[in-house]
N, CA, C and O atoms as a Tinker XYZ file with bonds, in Angstrom:
   272  protein
     1  N      0.536000   15.785000    0.056000    73     2
     2  CA     1.427000   14.936000   -0.714000    64     1     3
     3  C      1.215000   15.259000   -2.178000    63     2     4     5
     4  O      0.077000   15.430000   -2.613000    81     3
     5  N      2.282000   15.345000   -2.941000    73     3     6
     6  CA     2.197000   15.627000   -4.358000    64     5     7
     7  C      1.564000   14.447000   -5.084000    63     6     8     9
     8  O      1.794000   13.288000   -4.736000    81     7
     9  N      0.770000   14.760000   -6.089000    73     7    10
    10  CA     0.164000   13.709000   -6.898000    64     9    11
    11  C      1.277000   12.958000   -7.613000    63    10    12    13
    12  O      2.204000   13.568000   -8.144000    81    11
    13  N      1.184000   11.663000   -7.624000    73    11    14
    14  CA     2.167000   10.857000   -8.315000    64    13    15
    15  C      3.319000   10.390000   -7.447000    63    14    16    17
    16  O      4.143000    9.590000   -7.891000    81    15
    17  N      3.389000   10.877000   -6.221000    73    15    18
    18  CA     4.462000   10.407000   -5.350000    64    17    19
    19  C      3.937000    9.276000   -4.493000    63    18    20    21
    20  O      2.745000    9.205000   -4.196000    81    19
    21  N      4.813000    8.417000   -4.110000    73    19    22
    22  CA     4.432000    7.316000   -3.243000    64    21    23
    23  C      5.150000    7.480000   -1.922000    63    22    24    25
    24  O      6.251000    8.028000   -1.871000    81    23
    25  N      4.533000    7.008000   -0.857000    73    23    26
    26  CA     5.188000    7.137000    0.438000    64    25    27
    27  C      6.467000    6.312000    0.492000    63    26    28    29
    28  O      6.596000    5.273000   -0.156000    81    27
    29  N      7.389000    6.806000    1.272000    73    27    30
    30  CA     8.623000    6.049000    1.474000    64    29    31
    31  C      8.289000    4.767000    2.213000    63    30    32    33
    32  O      7.396000    4.755000    3.060000    81    31
    33  N      8.988000    3.700000    1.907000    73    31    34
    34  CA     8.727000    2.454000    2.625000    64    33    35
    35  C      8.922000    2.638000    4.124000    63    34    36    37
    36  O      9.882000    3.265000    4.573000    81    35
    37  N      8.019000    2.095000    4.860000    73    35    38
    38  CA     8.081000    2.162000    6.313000    64    37    39
    39  C      8.339000    0.752000    6.822000    63    38    40    41
    40  O      7.660000   -0.194000    6.423000    81    39
    41  N      9.305000    0.620000    7.691000    73    39    42
    42  CA     9.618000   -0.703000    8.235000    64    41    43
    43  C      8.543000   -1.086000    9.239000    63    42    44    45
    44  O      8.624000   -0.749000   10.420000    81    43
    45  N      7.550000   -1.786000    8.753000    73    43    46
    46  CA     6.477000   -2.253000    9.617000    64    45    47
    47  C      6.405000   -3.763000    9.511000    63    46    48    49
    48  O      6.523000   -4.319000    8.419000    81    47
    49  N      6.216000   -4.416000   10.618000    73    47    50
    50  CA     6.136000   -5.869000   10.559000    64    49    51
    51  C      4.864000   -6.307000    9.841000    63    50    52    53
    52  O      3.817000   -5.675000    9.977000    81    51
    53  N      4.958000   -7.349000    9.107000    73    51    54
    54  CA     3.802000   -7.880000    8.409000    64    53    55
    55  C      3.711000   -9.375000    8.683000    63    54    56    57
    56  O      4.722000  -10.075000    8.756000    81    55
    57  N      2.507000   -9.836000    8.830000    73    55    58
    58  CA     2.294000  -11.260000    9.032000    64    57    59
    59  C      2.150000  -11.991000    7.704000    63    58    60    61
    60  O      2.073000  -13.219000    7.662000    81    59
    61  N      2.112000  -11.212000    6.609000    73    59    62
    62  CA     1.949000  -11.822000    5.302000    64    61    63
    63  C      3.254000  -12.497000    4.879000    63    62    64    65
    64  O      4.288000  -11.837000    4.781000    81    63
    65  N      3.210000  -13.811000    4.627000    73    63    66
    66  CA     4.422000  -14.541000    4.224000    64    65    67
    67  C      4.694000  -14.363000    2.722000    63    66    68    69
    68  O      4.438000  -15.264000    1.923000    81    67
    69  N      5.208000  -13.204000    2.364000    73    67    70
    70  CA     5.392000  -12.879000    0.956000    64    69    71
    71  C      6.840000  -12.480000    0.708000    63    70    72    73
    72  O      7.444000  -11.760000    1.503000    81    71
    73  N      7.385000  -12.956000   -0.398000    73    71    74
    74  CA     8.745000  -12.589000   -0.784000    64    73    75
    75  C      8.792000  -11.096000   -1.098000    63    74    76    77
    76  O      7.809000  -10.538000   -1.586000    81    75
    77  N      9.916000  -10.447000   -0.825000    73    75    78
    78  CA    10.027000   -8.998000   -1.061000    64    77    79
    79  C      9.691000   -8.587000   -2.496000    63    78    80    81
    80  O      9.069000   -7.544000   -2.701000    81    79
    81  N     10.085000   -9.377000   -3.481000    73    79    82
    82  CA     9.802000   -8.999000   -4.868000    64    81    83
    83  C      8.312000   -9.105000   -5.190000    63    82    84    85
    84  O      7.804000   -8.348000   -6.017000    81    83
    85  N      7.612000  -10.030000   -4.550000    73    83    86
    86  CA     6.167000  -10.153000   -4.745000    64    85    87
    87  C      5.461000   -8.987000   -4.053000    63    86    88    89
    88  O      4.525000   -8.403000   -4.600000    81    87
    89  N      5.913000   -8.662000   -2.862000    73    87    90
    90  CA     5.349000   -7.513000   -2.132000    64    89    91
    91  C      5.523000   -6.244000   -2.967000    63    90    92    93
    92  O      4.592000   -5.448000   -3.084000    81    91
    93  N      6.693000   -6.053000   -3.539000    73    91    94
    94  CA     6.953000   -4.868000   -4.367000    64    93    95
    95  C      6.012000   -4.824000   -5.569000    63    94    96    97
    96  O      5.526000   -3.755000   -5.938000    81    95
    97  N      5.759000   -5.965000   -6.171000    73    95    98
    98  CA     4.853000   -6.015000   -7.325000    64    97    99
    99  C      3.423000   -5.656000   -6.918000    63    98   100   101
   100  O      2.737000   -4.929000   -7.637000    81    99
   101  N      2.978000   -6.156000   -5.783000    73    99   102
   102  CA     1.630000   -5.835000   -5.290000    64   101   103
   103  C      1.534000   -4.345000   -4.992000    63   102   104   105
   104  O      0.556000   -3.696000   -5.363000    81   103
   105  N      2.546000   -3.804000   -4.323000    73   103   106
   106  CA     2.552000   -2.378000   -4.000000    64   105   107
   107  C      2.575000   -1.520000   -5.261000    63   106   108   109
   108  O      1.905000   -0.488000   -5.311000    81   107
   109  N      3.333000   -1.924000   -6.283000    73   107   110
   110  CA     3.391000   -1.177000   -7.538000    64   109   111
   111  C      2.029000   -1.180000   -8.236000    63   110   112   113
   112  O      1.603000   -0.166000   -8.790000    81   111
   113  N      1.354000   -2.329000   -8.201000    73   111   114
   114  CA     0.016000   -2.396000   -8.796000    64   113   115
   115  C     -0.941000   -1.482000   -8.039000    63   114   116   117
   116  O     -1.747000   -0.784000   -8.655000    81   115
   117  N     -0.861000   -1.480000   -6.721000    73   115   118
   118  CA    -1.712000   -0.608000   -5.905000    64   117   119
   119  C     -1.421000    0.856000   -6.213000    63   118   120   121
   120  O     -2.342000    1.654000   -6.392000    81   119
   121  N     -0.138000    1.205000   -6.274000    73   119   122
   122  CA     0.251000    2.594000   -6.521000    64   121   123
   123  C     -0.280000    3.099000   -7.868000    63   122   124   125
   124  O     -0.626000    4.274000   -7.990000    81   123
   125  N     -0.347000    2.232000   -8.871000    73   123   126
   126  CA    -0.789000    2.617000  -10.210000    64   125   127
   127  C     -2.306000    2.528000  -10.389000    63   126   128   129
   128  O     -2.833000    2.961000  -11.414000    81   127
   129  N     -3.001000    1.980000   -9.418000    73   127   130
   130  CA    -4.434000    1.722000   -9.558000    64   129   131
   131  C     -5.280000    2.967000   -9.333000    63   130   132   133
   132  O     -4.870000    3.915000   -8.663000    81   131
   133  N     -6.471000    2.931000   -9.915000    73   131   134
   134  CA    -7.465000    3.980000   -9.684000    64   133   135
   135  C     -8.034000    3.796000   -8.278000    63   134   136   137
   136  O     -7.877000    2.728000   -7.684000    81   135
   137  N     -8.690000    4.822000   -7.741000    73   135   138
   138  CA    -9.304000    4.666000   -6.412000    64   137   139
   139  C    -10.283000    3.486000   -6.344000    63   138   140   141
   140  O    -10.349000    2.789000   -5.331000    81   139
   141  N    -11.034000    3.267000   -7.418000    73   139   142
   142  CA   -11.989000    2.153000   -7.438000    64   141   143
   143  C    -11.254000    0.816000   -7.374000    63   142   144   145
   144  O    -11.652000   -0.084000   -6.635000    81   143
   145  N    -10.178000    0.692000   -8.154000    73   143   146
   146  CA    -9.389000   -0.546000   -8.162000    64   145   147
   147  C     -8.704000   -0.746000   -6.809000    63   146   148   149
   148  O     -8.616000   -1.872000   -6.320000    81   147
   149  N     -8.219000    0.344000   -6.203000    73   147   150
   150  CA    -7.584000    0.240000   -4.887000    64   149   151
   151  C     -8.570000   -0.304000   -3.851000    63   150   152   153
   152  O     -8.220000   -1.154000   -3.033000    81   151
   153  N     -9.790000    0.193000   -3.899000    73   151   154
   154  CA   -10.811000   -0.285000   -2.958000    64   153   155
   155  C    -11.086000   -1.767000   -3.176000    63   154   156   157
   156  O    -11.250000   -2.523000   -2.218000    81   155
   157  N    -11.136000   -2.171000   -4.420000    73   155   158
   158  CA   -11.356000   -3.579000   -4.739000    64   157   159
   159  C    -10.192000   -4.438000   -4.240000    63   158   160   161
   160  O    -10.401000   -5.516000   -3.684000    81   159
   161  N     -8.973000   -3.955000   -4.443000    73   159   162
   162  CA    -7.794000   -4.689000   -3.988000    64   161   163
   163  C     -7.786000   -4.824000   -2.468000    63   162   164   165
   164  O     -7.374000   -5.856000   -1.939000    81   163
   165  N     -8.237000   -3.792000   -1.767000    73   163   166
   166  CA    -8.252000   -3.813000   -0.299000    64   165   167
   167  C     -9.228000   -4.850000    0.244000    63   166   168   169
   168  O     -9.072000   -5.328000    1.367000    81   167
   169  N    -10.231000   -5.195000   -0.554000    73   167   170
   170  CA   -11.209000   -6.201000   -0.117000    64   169   171
   171  C    -10.743000   -7.625000   -0.405000    63   170   172   173
   172  O    -11.414000   -8.585000   -0.029000    81   171
   173  N     -9.607000   -7.764000   -1.065000    73   171   174
   174  CA    -9.080000   -9.084000   -1.396000    64   173   175
   175  C     -8.687000   -9.810000   -0.106000    63   174   176   177
   176  O     -7.953000   -9.255000    0.712000    81   175
   177  N     -9.162000  -11.029000    0.083000    73   175   178
   178  CA    -8.772000  -11.770000    1.289000    64   177   179
   179  C     -7.331000  -12.273000    1.186000    63   178   180   181
   180  O     -6.752000  -12.323000    0.101000    81   179
   181  N     -6.785000  -12.631000    2.299000    73   179   182
   182  CA    -5.466000  -13.258000    2.326000    64   181   183
   183  C     -4.313000  -12.278000    2.327000    63   182   184   185
   184  O     -4.465000  -11.099000    2.649000    81   183
   185  N     -3.158000  -12.799000    1.959000    73   183   186
   186  CA    -1.915000  -12.046000    2.056000    64   185   187
   187  C     -1.900000  -10.837000    1.122000    63   186   188   189
   188  O     -1.386000   -9.781000    1.490000    81   187
   189  N     -2.457000  -10.980000   -0.080000    73   187   190
   190  CA    -2.468000   -9.847000   -1.011000    64   189   191
   191  C     -3.272000   -8.687000   -0.416000    63   190   192   193
   192  O     -2.829000   -7.539000   -0.447000    81   191
   193  N     -4.435000   -8.990000    0.116000    73   191   194
   194  CA    -5.238000   -7.951000    0.762000    64   193   195
   195  C     -4.522000   -7.336000    1.948000    63   194   196   197
   196  O     -4.626000   -6.132000    2.184000    81   195
   197  N     -3.794000   -8.157000    2.697000    73   195   198
   198  CA    -3.034000   -7.638000    3.838000    64   197   199
   199  C     -1.986000   -6.629000    3.386000    63   198   200   201
   200  O     -1.829000   -5.575000    4.002000    81   199
   201  N     -1.267000   -6.949000    2.309000    73   199   202
   202  CA    -0.248000   -6.041000    1.789000    64   201   203
   203  C     -0.892000   -4.740000    1.308000    63   202   204   205
   204  O     -0.374000   -3.654000    1.568000    81   203
   205  N     -2.012000   -4.850000    0.613000    73   203   206
   206  CA    -2.701000   -3.669000    0.093000    64   205   207
   207  C     -3.200000   -2.788000    1.232000    63   206   208   209
   208  O     -3.045000   -1.568000    1.181000    81   207
   209  N     -3.788000   -3.380000    2.243000    73   207   210
   210  CA    -4.283000   -2.586000    3.369000    64   209   211
   211  C     -3.133000   -1.911000    4.113000    63   210   212   213
   212  O     -3.269000   -0.780000    4.579000    81   211
   213  N     -2.013000   -2.602000    4.222000    73   211   214
   214  CA    -0.844000   -2.013000    4.858000    64   213   215
   215  C     -0.338000   -0.825000    4.030000    63   214   216   217
   216  O      0.035000    0.207000    4.588000    81   215
   217  N     -0.325000   -0.970000    2.707000    73   215   218
   218  CA     0.110000    0.118000    1.828000    64   217   219
   219  C     -0.823000    1.313000    1.972000    63   218   220   221
   220  O     -0.367000    2.455000    1.997000    81   219
   221  N     -2.122000    1.061000    2.068000    73   219   222
   222  CA    -3.095000    2.143000    2.238000    64   221   223
   223  C     -2.830000    2.894000    3.539000    63   222   224   225
   224  O     -2.949000    4.119000    3.586000    81   223
   225  N     -2.474000    2.171000    4.584000    73   223   226
   226  CA    -2.146000    2.816000    5.862000    64   225   227
   227  C     -0.892000    3.666000    5.731000    63   226   228   229
   228  O     -0.806000    4.730000    6.344000    81   227
   229  N      0.086000    3.217000    4.941000    73   227   230
   230  CA     1.295000    4.003000    4.719000    64   229   231
   231  C      0.950000    5.318000    4.036000    63   230   232   233
   232  O      1.498000    6.362000    4.390000    81   231
   233  N      0.045000    5.276000    3.058000    73   231   234
   234  CA    -0.391000    6.505000    2.400000    64   233   235
   235  C     -1.061000    7.445000    3.395000    63   234   236   237
   236  O     -0.801000    8.648000    3.385000    81   235
   237  N     -1.919000    6.905000    4.249000    73   235   238
   238  CA    -2.607000    7.744000    5.242000    64   237   239
   239  C     -1.616000    8.398000    6.186000    63   238   240   241
   240  O     -1.759000    9.578000    6.506000    81   239
   241  N     -0.605000    7.647000    6.643000    73   239   242
   242  CA     0.415000    8.226000    7.525000    64   241   243
   243  C      1.200000    9.316000    6.811000    63   242   244   245
   244  O      1.508000   10.351000    7.402000    81   243
   245  N      1.521000    9.091000    5.557000    73   243   246
   246  CA     2.274000   10.088000    4.781000    64   245   247
   247  C      1.452000   11.356000    4.592000    63   246   248   249
   248  O      1.990000   12.461000    4.664000    81   247
   249  N      0.157000   11.205000    4.352000    73   247   250
   250  CA    -0.715000   12.371000    4.188000    64   249   251
   251  C     -0.798000   13.185000    5.474000    63   250   252   253
   252  O     -0.802000   14.416000    5.438000    81   251
   253  N     -0.865000   12.495000    6.607000    73   251   254
   254  CA    -0.911000   13.207000    7.897000    64   253   255
   255  C      0.368000   13.999000    8.128000    63   254   256   257
   256  O      0.326000   15.126000    8.620000    81   255
   257  N      1.513000   13.403000    7.770000    73   255   258
   258  CA     2.786000   14.096000    7.941000    64   257   259
   259  C      2.889000   15.296000    7.012000    63   258   260   261
   260  O      3.458000   16.320000    7.390000    81   259
   261  N      2.351000   15.186000    5.807000    73   259   262
   262  CA     2.384000   16.293000    4.853000    64   261   263
   263  C      1.527000   17.469000    5.308000    63   262   264   265
   264  O      1.803000   18.612000    4.945000    81   263
   265  N      0.505000   17.204000    6.088000    73   263   266
   266  CA    -0.392000   18.267000    6.560000    64   265   267
   267  C      0.224000   19.092000    7.684000    63   266   268   269
   268  O     -0.217000   20.210000    7.952000    81   267
   269  N      1.241000   18.543000    8.337000    73   267   270
   270  CA     1.836000   19.247000    9.470000    64   269   271
   271  C      2.787000   20.310000    9.030000    63   270   272
   272  O      3.375000   20.997000    9.866000    81   271
């Protein structure tokens, strides 16, 4: 995956009760964060942490597809 690109949104169900605009803001913060900040965000409990962990999984899936 090219540096600076973000994975395309994947339609995955989430149990986090978050408005789409709030989810987008959390994802944007994650996308702009350093690896250290991303790790810290992933440890956040609750819905914010759920969104961050889901975003991290999207990156992992995108990286696997790029390797093929």
